C-alpha positions in Angstrom: 61.2 34.7 47.1 61.8 38.5 46.7 64.0 37.9 43.7 61.3 35.7 42.1 58.6 38.3 42.7 60.8 41.0 41.3 61.4 38.9 38.1 57.7 38.2 37.7 56.9 42.0 38.1 59.5 42.9 35.5 58.2 40.3 33.1 54.7 41.5 33.5 55.8 45.0 32.6 57.5 43.6 29.5 54.5 41.7 28.5 52.1 44.7 28.9 54.4 47.0 26.9 55.0 44.6 24.1 51.3 44.5 23.3 51.8 48.0 21.8 55.1 47.2 20.2 54.1 47.6 16.5 51.6 50.5 16.6 52.6 52.8 19.5 55.7 54.9 19.6 56.7 54.6 23.3 60.3 55.0 24.5 62.3 51.9 25.1 62.2 50.7 28.7 65.9 50.5 29.7 64.9 49.4 33.3 63.4 46.1 32.0 66.3 45.3 29.7 68.9 46.0 32.3 67.3 44.4 35.3 65.7 41.2 34.0 69.0 40.1 32.5 71.2 40.9 35.5 71.7 37.1 36.2 71.2 33.7 34.7 68.0 32.9 36.6 66.1 36.1 35.6 67.2 35.8 32.0 66.2 32.1 31.8 62.8 33.1 33.2 62.4 35.7 30.5 63.1 33.2 27.7 60.8 30.5 29.0 58.1 33.0 29.5 58.0 33.5 25.7 57.1 29.8 25.3 54.4 30.1 28.0 52.9 33.0 26.1 53.0 31.2 22.8 50.9 28.3 24.2 48.8 30.3 26.7 47.4 32.4 23.8 46.0 29.4 22.1 48.0 29.7 18.8 48.5 26.0 18.5 44.7 25.6 18.2 43.7 28.9 16.6 46.2 28.7 13.8 45.0 25.3 12.4 41.4 26.2 13.2 41.4 29.5 11.4 43.4 28.3 8.4 41.5 25.1 8.4 38.1 26.7 8.0 39.5 29.3 5.6 40.9 26.4 3.5 39.7 22.9 2.7 40.4 21.0 6.0 37.5 21.9 8.3 33.8 22.6 8.1 32.8 25.5 10.4 29.6 25.2 12.4 30.0 28.4 14.5 27.4 31.0 13.8 29.6 33.8 15.1 29.8 36.3 12.3 33.6 36.6 12.4 34.1 32.9 11.9 31.5 32.7 9.2 33.4 35.5 7.4 36.6 33.6 7.7 35.0 30.4 6.5 33.6 32.2 3.5 36.9 34.0 2.9 35.5 37.4 3.5 37.2 38.7 6.6 37.5 42.4 7.3 40.7 44.2 8.5 39.0 45.8 11.5 37.9 42.6 13.3 39.4 39.6 11.4 40.0 36.7 13.8 43.4 36.3 12.2 44.4 39.7 13.7 45.3 37.6 16.8 48.1 35.9 14.9 49.7 39.3 14.0 49.4 40.4 17.6 50.8 37.2 19.0 53.6 37.1 16.6 54.8 40.6 17.2 54.4 40.2 20.9 56.7 37.2 20.9 59.1 38.9 18.5 59.3 41.9 20.9 60.1 39.6 23.8 62.7 37.7 21.7 64.3 41.0 20.7 64.3 42.3 24.3 65.8 39.0 25.5 68.5 39.0 22.8 69.5 42.6 23.6 69.3 42.1 27.3 71.5 39.0 27.2 74.0 40.7 24.9 74.4 43.7 27.2 74.4 41.7 30.4 77.6 41.6 32.5 76.1 39.3 35.2 75.3 36.2 33.1 77.5 33.2 32.6 78.8 32.9 29.1 77.3 29.4 28.5 73.8 30.5 29.5 74.1 33.8 27.5 75.0 31.8 24.4 72.1 29.4 24.7 69.5 32.1 25.5 70.6 34.5 22.7 70.3 31.6 20.3 66.8 30.7 21.6 65.7 34.3 21.2 66.7 34.3 17.5 65.0 30.9 17.0 61.7 32.3 18.4 62.0 35.4 16.2 62.6 33.2 13.1 59.7 30.9 14.0 57.2 33.8 14.1 58.5 35.6 11.1 58.1 32.4 9.1 54.4 32.5 10.0 54.0 36.2 9.5 55.2 36.2 5.9 53.3 33.1 5.0 50.0 34.4 6.4 50.3 38.1 5.6 53.0 38.5 2.9 55.4 41.4 3.3 55.6 42.5 6.9 57.6 45.0 9.0 60.9 43.5 9.9 61.5 44.4 13.6 64.8 43.3 15.1 65.1 45.7 18.0 63.1 47.2 20.8 63.2 50.9 19.9 59.5 52.0 20.0 60.0 55.1 17.9 61.6 53.2 15.1 59.2 50.3 15.3 56.1 52.5 15.3 56.8 53.8 11.8 58.3 50.6 10.3 57.1 49.9 6.7 56.6 46.4 5.3 59.8 44.6 4.2 59.8 42.4 1.2 59.2 38.7 1.8 62.6 37.9 0.5 64.3 40.2 3.0 62.4 38.7 5.8 63.4 35.2 4.6 67.0 36.4 4.6 66.6 37.4 8.3 65.0 34.1 9.1 67.9 32.2 7.6 70.4 34.4 9.4 68.6 33.9 12.7 68.4 30.1 12.3 72.0 29.8 11.1 72.9 31.6 14.4 70.7 29.3 16.4 72.3 26.2 14.7 75.8 27.4 15.7 75.0 28.4 19.2 72.2 26.2 20.6 73.0 23.2 22.7 73.1 19.9 20.7 70.8 18.3 23.3 67.7 19.6 25.1 68.4 21.7 28.2 66.8 22.0 31.6 66.0 25.0 33.7 69.7 25.7 34.1 70.0 26.1 30.3 73.2 24.1 30.2 72.4 20.6 31.6 70.7 18.1 29.3 67.1 17.2 29.9 64.6 14.6 28.8 61.9 17.2 28.1 61.9 18.5 24.5 60.3 21.8 25.3 63.2 24.1 24.5 64.8 24.2 21.0 68.1 22.7 20.4 70.4 22.7 17.3 68.3 20.1 15.6 65.1 22.0 16.1 66.8 25.0 14.4 68.0 22.8 11.6 64.4 21.4 11.2 62.9 24.9 11.0 65.7 26.0 8.6 65.0 23.0 6.4 61.3 24.0 6.2 62.4 27.6 5.4 64.6 26.5 2.6 61.9 24.3 1.2 59.5 27.3 1.1 62.3 29.4 -0.6 62.8 26.8 -3.2 66.4 26.1 -2.2 66.1 22.4 -2.7 69.8 21.5 -2.0 69.8 23.3 1.4 66.4 21.9 2.3 67.7 18.4 1.7 71.0 19.0 3.5 69.3 20.4 6.6 66.6 17.8 6.8 69.2 15.0 6.3 71.1 16.2 9.4 68.0 15.8 11.5 67.0 12.5 10.0 70.5 11.1 10.5 70.4 11.7 14.2 68.8 8.3 14.8 69.9 8.2 18.5 67.5 11.0 19.2 64.9 10.9 16.5 62.8 8.3 14.9 59.2 7.9 13.6 56.9 6.9 16.4 53.7 4.9 16.1 50.7 6.9 14.9 49.2 6.7 18.4 52.5 7.9 19.9 53.5 10.8 17.6 52.1 13.5 19.9 53.0 12.1 23.3 55.3 14.3 25.2 59.0 13.7 24.6 58.5 10.9 22.1 61.3 10.2 19.6 59.4 11.8 16.7 59.2 15.1 18.5 61.8 17.7 17.5 60.4 20.6 19.5 57.3 20.7 21.7 55.5 23.2 23.9 54.3 22.0 27.3 50.7 22.4 28.6 49.4 25.9 29.3 49.8 27.5 32.7 47.0 28.2 35.1 44.4 26.3 33.1 43.4 23.6 35.6 43.3 20.2 34.0 43.5 21.3 30.3 46.0 19.1 28.4 46.6 20.7 25.0 44.8 23.6 23.2 44.3 21.3 20.2 42.7 18.6 22.3 40.4 21.1 24.0 39.5 22.8 20.7 39.1 19.9 18.2 37.8 16.9 20.2 34.0 16.7 20.0 32.0 15.1 22.9 28.8 16.6 21.6 27.8 17.9 18.2 29.7 21.0 17.1 28.9 24.1 19.1 27.5 27.1 17.2 28.9 29.7 19.5 32.4 30.5 20.6 35.6 29.3 19.0 36.1 25.8 20.6 34.5 22.5 19.4 32.7 24.3 16.5 34.3 22.5 13.5 34.6 19.1 12.0 36.8 17.5 9.4 35.7 18.6 6.0 34.4 16.2 3.3 37.3 17.2 1.1 39.9 16.1 3.7 38.0 13.0 4.8 37.6 11.9 1.2 41.3 12.3 0.5 42.2 9.3 2.7 42.3 5.7 1.3 40.0 3.4 3.2 42.9 1.4 4.5 44.9 4.4 5.8 45.5 3.9 9.5 45.6 7.6 10.0 41.9 7.7 9.2 41.2 5.5 12.1 43.9 6.7 14.5 44.0 10.4 13.9 40.4 11.0 13.1 37.5 10.1 15.5 33.8 10.7 15.3 30.8 11.8 17.3 27.4 10.6 16.3 24.4 12.8 17.0 21.6 10.4 17.8 19.1 13.1 18.7 18.2 13.5 15.0 16.9 11.0 12.4 18.8 10.0 10.5 21.8 10.2 12.8 24.5 12.7 11.8 28.2 11.7 12.2 30.8 14.4 12.8 34.5 13.6 12.2 37.1 15.5 14.1 40.9 15.7 14.4 42.0 13.3 17.2 45.8 13.6 16.9 45.7 15.0 20.4 43.4 12.7 22.4 43.2 14.4 25.7 40.9 17.3 26.4 41.4 17.4 30.2 44.0 15.6 32.3 45.9 17.0 35.3 48.8 14.8 34.4 48.8 15.2 30.6 50.8 12.7 28.5 50.7 15.0 25.4 52.5 18.1 24.4 51.8 20.4 21.5 54.3 19.6 18.7 55.3 22.4 16.2 58.2 20.3 14.7 58.3 16.5 14.2 60.4 14.1 12.2 57.7 13.0 9.7 57.7 16.5 8.2 61.5 16.3 7.7 61.1 13.2 5.6 58.4 14.9 3.5 60.7 18.0 3.2 63.5 15.9 2.0 61.3 13.9 -0.4 60.1 17.1 -2.1 63.6 18.6 -2.2 65.0 15.4 -3.7 62.2 15.2 -6.2 62.8 18.8 -7.4 66.5 17.9 -7.9 65.4 14.9 -10.1 66.3 12.3 -7.4 63.1 10.5 -7.8 64.4 7.3 -6.2 65.4 9.2 -3.1 62.1 11.0 -3.0 60.2 7.7 -3.3 62.3 6.3 -0.4 61.4 9.2 1.9 57.8 9.2 0.9 57.5 5.5 1.5 59.1 5.9 4.9 56.2 8.1 6.0 53.7 5.8 4.4 55.2 2.7 6.1 53.2 3.2 9.3 49.9 4.0 7.5 49.1 0.6 6.0 48.8 2.1 2.5 51.9 0.5 1.1 54.5 2.1 -1.2 53.6 5.0 -3.5 52.8 4.1 -7.1 54.2 7.4 -8.3 57.4 7.1 -10.3 57.8 10.3 -12.4 58.8 13.6 -11.1 55.4 15.1 -11.9 53.5 12.2 -10.3 55.7 12.4 -7.2 55.1 16.1 -6.9 51.4 15.4 -6.7 51.9 12.4 -4.4 54.1 14.3 -1.9 51.7 17.2 -1.7 48.8 14.8 -1.0 50.9 13.0 1.6 51.5 16.3 3.3 47.8 16.9 3.4 47.1 13.5 5.0 50.1 13.6 7.4 50.1 17.2 8.6 46.4 18.1 8.7 45.4 20.5 11.5 49.0 21.2 12.4 50.0 24.8 12.5 48.4 25.8 9.2 50.6 23.5 7.1 47.9 22.7 4.5 46.9 26.4 3.9 50.6 27.4 3.5 51.3 24.3 1.2 48.5 25.3 -1.1 49.9 28.8 -1.4 53.6 28.0 -1.8 52.9 25.3 -4.5 50.6 27.6 -6.5 47.6 25.2 -6.0 45.5 27.4 -3.8 43.4 29.1 -6.5 42.5 25.8 -8.2 41.6 24.1 -4.9 39.7 27.0 -3.3 37.7 27.9 -6.4 36.0 24.6 -5.9 35.9 24.5 -2.1 34.6 28.0 -1.8 31.4 27.2 -3.7 30.7 24.4 -1.2 30.9 27.0 1.5 28.6 29.5 -0.2 31.5 31.8 -1.1 33.3 33.1 -4.2 37.1 32.7 -4.1 39.3 35.6 -4.8 43.1 35.1 -5.2 43.7 38.1 -2.9 42.2 36.1 0.0 45.2 33.8 0.2 46.8 36.6 2.4 45.0 37.7 5.5 44.5 41.4 6.1 46.8 43.5 8.2 44.9 44.6 11.4 43.2 47.9 10.7 44.3 49.4 14.1 47.9 49.0 13.0 47.3 50.5 9.6 45.7 53.6 11.3 48.5 53.9 13.8 51.3 53.7 11.3 51.1 55.7 8.1 53.9 53.7 6.5 52.1 50.4 6.9 50.1 49.5 3.8 47.1 47.1 3.6 47.1 43.9 1.5 45.4 44.1 -1.9 41.7 43.5 -1.8 41.1 44.7 1.8 41.0 48.5 1.3 
C-alpha cells in the first residue's frame, strides 16, 4: 500500500508540473524521473495514467464537438459566447475553447517524454516491460502531434522534459513534425507487442485499451495518407486489414462496443465519474431538447450532414437518433449522434474508439485511387458500404472515386475525433464547403480560420512562439 501511495503522489506531482510544460521555464524534476521508473509496477502506472488523463479530460467528446460546430457536422444551440464564437468561426486566442486541445496535447506529450526518458534511464525495470513502455510513450507522442499540426499548423516540437529549453521553443514546420511522428510510429511498430497487453505489459489481454503494433501501423497509415505518401499508406493499412484473426468489420450496432473486432485501439471509461459510460455518449445523446448553457447536450446533427445520407443508408437509422420536442407546435425534431448509445451505465459495454478498421479500408481506398488503382479503390469502398444497405458505389473514374471516398468518410467517420474537419482541410475542400456553411450560421468564412489560434497565454510567455495568421 505504501508503494502504491508513493507512486500516486509522484504521478500527481508529474501531472501538476506538466500543466506548465510549454510556457514556464522550470528546472527538470529529476526526482520524478528517477523514482517513478525504479521498477516495472511504477513505470506501468505512469504510462496507463496517460491514457486515463486523455479520457478524463473529455477530449474524445470535446474534439468532435468543437470541430463539428466549427465545420459542417453539428448545429450549435449553446448561447455561451465562447461556443457561439467557435460556431461562427470567430474565436479569440485569449479564451478560445480550442485552447484546451493545445493544453491537453502538450500535457500528454510531456508525460510521454518523461516516461520515455525515465524508462530509458531505469536500471530496475525488466527489459521486456521497458521495451513495451518506451514504445507506448512514443505512440502517445505521435498521436498528439498528429492532432496538434492538423488543428494548429506549425507547432513547437518538444521531445524532452527540459523546462528551460521547452519554454523558449519556437514553432517547427509541419513537415518536421510529420517526420518525428513517422519516426515515433516506426519505433512503436518495431517495439510494441503484437497483441494487446494486460497490466503486466507482457501478457496478452482481451481488452484493446493499450496500443499494439497494429494500432501503431493504423496511425502510421493515417499519417502517410495525410502526407500524400500513397504507397506507404496502402502498405500500412494493408497489414492491419490482413490481420483477419484479430480485426474485422463489426455490425453497425457493434462497432463501438468494447473489445469488438473492428476496434484497433480503445480508451476505457473515465475514472471517478460514477456511472458515466463514454464522454461521447454523455455529450451527444439528447434526452431533452438541446441545452443552451454549458458544453454538453447542446448540439445536434447539422442539416448538411443529415442531408448527405441516402434514405436507405442504415447508418442514418443506426448511428443517428432523434429527440422530438413536443412542447412546441409544430413539434421540433433534433437529430443527434448515437454511435455511442449509453449515457450512464455502471457496467458500460462501450469504449471510446480512436482507431477502427473501417477507417483503414477508407485509407487504403484513397491511397489506391491516387495510385490509379481504381478497381482496388472500389473494392475497399464497397467493403465499407457493404454493411450500410446502400449497395456498391457507382463511381468508376479516379475523379469520381475521389469525391465518393471523401463523402464516404463524411458518412462513416462523423463526430469521430475531428475527422471531417481535418479531411476538408487536407483535401483542399474546406474553403468551398465553409463559404456556404458559414452563411447558414450567420458568419463570414475566412481561410485563416481553418487553423485554430495558439493560446494567448503561451504567446505571451514565449517570445519565440508566433501566432497563426488572422489572430493577431
